[in-house]
C-alpha positions in Angstrom: -7.3 11.6 13.5 -5.1 14.0 11.6 -5.9 15.4 8.2 -3.4 13.3 6.2 -4.6 10.0 7.9 -8.2 11.0 7.2 -7.3 11.4 3.5 -5.7 8.0 3.5 -8.7 6.3 5.0 -11.0 8.1 2.5 -8.9 6.9 -0.4 -8.9 3.3 0.8 -12.7 3.5 1.2 -12.9 4.7 -2.4 -10.8 1.8 -3.6 -12.9 -0.7 -1.6 -16.2 0.5 -3.1 -15.2 1.0 -6.7 -17.6 -0.2 -9.3 -18.9 1.1 -12.7 -20.5 4.1 -11.0 -17.6 4.8 -8.7 -14.4 4.3 -10.6 -10.9 5.2 -9.7 -8.6 7.3 -12.0 -5.2 5.9 -13.0 -2.5 8.5 -12.9 0.9 8.3 -14.5 2.7 6.5 -17.3 4.2 3.5 -15.5 1.7 1.0 -16.9 1.5 2.2 -20.5 0.2 1.2 -22.9 -2.3 -1.0 -20.9 -3.2 1.7 -18.4 -2.8 5.4 -19.3 -3.4 8.7 -17.5 -7.1 9.1 -16.8 -8.2 5.5 -17.4 -11.0 4.7 -15.0 -10.5 1.5 -13.0 -12.5 -0.9 -10.9 -10.5 -2.5 -8.0 -12.0 -5.4 -6.1 -10.8 -6.7 -2.8 -8.8 -9.9 -3.2 -7.6 -12.6 -0.8 -3.9 -13.2 -0.8 -4.3 -16.8 -1.9 -6.3 -15.7 -5.0 -3.6 -13.3 -6.3 -2.0 -14.7 -9.5 1.1 -13.8 -11.5 0.0 -11.2 -14.1 -2.7 -9.6 -11.9 -2.7 -5.8 -11.6 -2.7 -4.9 -8.0 -3.3 -1.7 -6.1 -1.5 -1.4 -2.8 -0.4 1.1 -0.1 3.1 2.5 -0.2 4.2 5.6 1.7 0.9 7.4 1.5 0.5 6.5 -2.2 -1.6 3.8 -3.9 0.5 2.4 -6.8 -1.0 0.0 -9.3 1.4 -2.5 -10.8 1.6 -6.0 -12.4 2.5 -9.0 -10.2 5.6 -10.9 -11.6 6.4 -13.1 -8.5 4.5 -14.2 -5.4 6.2 -15.4 -2.2 4.7 -16.4 1.1 4.3 -12.8 2.3 5.7 -10.7 -0.5 4.7 -9.7 -4.0 7.1 -8.5 -6.7 5.9 -6.1 -9.4 7.0 -4.6 -12.7 5.4 -1.8 -14.5 4.4 -2.5 -18.1 5.9 0.9 -19.1 9.0 0.6 -16.9 10.2 -3.0 -17.2 13.6 -2.3 -15.7 12.1 -1.4 -12.3 11.0 -4.1 -9.7 8.8 -3.1 -6.8 7.7 -5.1 -3.7 5.0 -5.0 -1.2 3.8 -7.2 1.7 0.6 -9.0 2.3 -0.9 -6.4 4.6 -0.5 -3.6 2.0 -2.5 -5.1 -0.8 -5.8 -3.3 -1.3 -7.2 -5.1 -4.3 -7.0 -6.3 -7.9 -7.9 -4.2 -11.0 -10.8 -6.1 -12.7 -11.9 -3.5 -15.3 -10.7 -0.5 -17.1 -12.6 2.2 -18.9 -11.0 4.3 -21.6 -13.4 6.8 -23.2 -16.7 4.9 -23.6 -15.1 1.5 -23.8 -14.8 -1.0 -21.0 -12.3 -3.8 -20.8 -12.7 -6.5 -18.1 -10.1 -8.9 -16.8 -12.1 -11.8 -18.4 -11.9 -10.3 -21.9 -9.5 -11.8 -24.5 -7.8 -8.4 -25.0 -7.0 -8.1 -21.3 -5.6 -11.7 -21.2 -3.5 -11.1 -24.4 -2.1 -7.9 -22.8 -1.2 -9.8 -19.7 0.6 -12.5 -21.7 2.6 -9.8 -23.6 3.6 -8.0 -20.4 4.7 -11.2 -18.7 6.7 -12.3 -21.7 8.5 -8.9 -21.7 9.1 -9.2 -17.9 10.6 -12.7 -18.3 12.9 -11.4 -21.1 14.0 -8.6 -18.8 14.7 -11.0 -16.0 16.8 -13.2 -18.3 18.8 -10.2 -19.5 19.4 -9.1 -16.0 20.5 -12.6 -14.9 22.8 -12.9 -17.9 24.3 -9.5 -17.1 25.0 -10.6 -13.5 26.7 -13.8 -14.8 29.0 -12.0 -17.2 29.6 -9.0 -14.8 27.6 -6.3 -16.7 25.5 -5.2 -13.8 21.9 -4.2 -14.7 21.1 -4.7 -18.4 18.9 -1.9 -19.7 18.4 -2.9 -23.4 15.5 -4.8 -24.8 
């Protein structure tokens, strides 16, 4: 096994065994404000049939492990948007899904997916995504191309 493949396997093992003592670190700004650089995450394996719109999923993509919010689910395909980049839509297939984010730690404070604050954030992010989708559809109808305003 070559070095880069060994690193990929090690990262996937880290994801699969994450818990409060073995968290994963979120990197980037794509999911701000809900997830920010350095947040500690717990990702749990999830069956395809249990994935729901609004879930935050970690998946494989070209040697990276992005974490994004599900906006649509098809038979073998998920569509995502980032909370912080609502104009971008991403996709992945069933076989690339590694797990669902079920908890976030920022500083000394934990927030779990069952907490009211998590659910409220999910509702806000999905409402923003729906607005974005409506603006994009309207832009296509009137010939404006991609609409970038909110």
